[in-house]
N, C-alpha and C positions, 0 to 999 in steps of 0.2 A: 303262244299264249298271249292274251292282251294284258298289257300293263296299264294301269290307270293310276292317277294321282289325284288324291283328295286334299284340298286346301281349304281350311276354314279360317275366316278372320273375322274378329270383332273389334270395333274401334271405339275407343274412348277419347273424347277431347275435352281438354281443359280450357275453358275460357279465362279471360282476364282475372276475374275474381273467384270463379267457383268452377267445380267440376261438372261438366254436362256430357250426356251421351248423344252421339249423332243418331238422327232418326233411322240411319240407314246401317244395318249389319248385313253382311253378304257371305255367300259360300260360293266358291268356284270349284267346279269340277273340271279338271284339265288333263288331257293326255299329250300335251304339246312338249313331249320329250323327243324319243326317237321315232314316235309314231305320229301319223297325222292327226291333227285336230279333230276331236269329236263332231265339230260343226260341219266338217267337210264331208257331208253325206247326203243322201236322198232327201232328207228331211230339212235341209238347211234353209230353204226359202221359207217354209211354214214356220220354223222356229224364229226366224229373224221377223217375221211379221209380227209376233207377239212379244218378242224381247228387244226392245229398243236399245238396251245397253250394247248388245252386239253390233248394232247399227252405229251407235256412237264410237265403239272401238275401232270401226273401219272408216269412220269419218264420214258417214252417210247420213249427214244431219237432216236432210231434207225428209228422208223416209222416217227417222226417228221422230222428227217434229210431228208428222202425220199420225204416227202411232200415238204419241202422247196427247195429241189433241183428241183423238178419238177416246182415249181412256179418260180424259177429263170430261167429256160430254157423258160418256156412260156412268161415271161415278156421280155426277152432278144429277143425272137423271134418277139414279138409284138412292140418292141422298146419303152415299158412302163417304163420309168426311176423310177417313184415313186413307182410302185409295185417291180421293180427290187431291189430298195434299201431296201424296207421293207423286201423282201425275204432273201436278203443277210444278213440283221441284225438278222433275225430270225434264219438263218443257223448258223451265228456265235454265237449267245446265246445258241443254242442247243449243238453245238460242245463244247463250253466253259463248259456248264453243265455236259456233258457227259465225259470231260477231254480228248476229242480226237481231239482237236483243232490242235494240232502239228502233228498229224498222217494223216491229211487230207489236204495237201498242195494244190491240184488241185481242191478243192471243190468250190473255189471262182473265178475260171478262167473266168467266165462271168460277174463278179461284177466290178463296176467301181472303178478306182484306189483311187479317191478322198474319196470314202466311206471306202475303205479298211484302207487308211492310218489313218483315225479317229478311226476306230474299233481296229487296231492293235497298237494304240498309237504311230504311227510315227509322229503325229502332236498333238497339244493340243487338249483335248476332255473333254467335260462335262460328268458328271456322268450318267449312264443310268441303267435301269432294266435289270437284267438277268432273274429273275422271277417276275411276277406281283403280287401285293397283292391280296389276297381273303378275302373279309370282311364278317364276319359271325356274325351278331348281336345276342345276347342271346335272349333266349325265354322270358326273363322278359321284354325286349323291344318289342318283337312281341306281347305280351300279354297286353301291356299298349299304344302302339302307336296308334295315331289317324289316322285311314286309309285314304289315299289320301294326307295327310300332308306331306310336305318335311322337313326333319331334316338335318341340315348341320353341318360338322365338318371340321374345317381347322387347320392345324398344319404345323408348320415349323421345320426342323430338319436338322442334319448334316449328311453327308455321309464321314466316315473317309477314310484314305488312304488304308485301308484293305477291303473297300466295305462294311462296316457295318453302319447301321443307328443309331443314337444316339442324344442325347440333344434335346428331343422333347419339343416344345412349342406350346400349343394349343391356337390358336387365337380365335377360336370359337368352342365350342361343346355344345351340348344339352343333358347333362346328362352322368354320368358314363357308361351307358349301351351301348352308341356309341362311346365314346372316347377310351374306353378300346379295343374293336375289331379293330379300326383303328391303335391303337399303336401296337396291337399284330401283325397285318397283316404286318406292316412296318418293324418290327423287324424280321420277319420271311422271308421277301423277301431278294433276293440276288441281289447285285448291282455290276456294274463295277465302280470303283472310277474315279473322274476326273484325268486328266493327264495335268501336266504343265511341259514344257521343258524335257519331256521324263521320268518324275517320277510321281508315283500316289501321289495325294495331297488331303487334306481334302476340302470339299466343304461345305460352310454354306449358310443358307437361302433356302434351297430346301422347296418347298411348296406343299402341297396336299390338295385339297378340295374334300370331299365326300359328296354326297347327298343320303341320305336313304329315301325311300318311300315305305310304305306298302299298297298293293293293297288287299283289302278285301271289295268286293262289290262296292268299288269306284276306278276308274282308276286314277292313279297319274297324267297322263297327262291332264285328264279333270278337276281334282281339281285345279291343279296348274295354269291352263290357265284361270281360272275364276277371 
């Protein structure tokens, strides 16, 4: 019987003076427990071509850059500002991670100037992810979790002026087996720090809520909806 793990996370980030929501909310469907990752199958190549986040996770920055560049052109041609902003952010993150941001001055020619001002810290900016957290609960939780039940972890943390997460305060957690993988994922993630008056600054009160649910004969959506 196939066991899958559903992890949903919504991130809220507090700026220096106010609470702001990051543009990115994300859901991760993972079977990286005792089973092979679901990306390791015959459709892996086609999936990666349309999902640059998987390429970023594998540090295949050149391919991710090509995907985001294509997305920027397509969104610009369709005049889809939301998708254009998302693709420009993705490209910025990719080039930052590959340390080639300064060598690609023309890469953002189709991006909106107000978005670029925030990304390049020409104006005040809230902190943002460079790499997204990957949550991998232990086998101990997999072996003891109640299938179909949701388990919640909520934590507040700081992002310092160097882009590192620290000072974690767990508001809610249901056992060490889930609090530790959340803590580990946040520590391993990379961030752009908040910027105030042109300088990187510490931001406090960043908040993340992660919901874990193990599907094993019982679908999480069905159980949680009852």
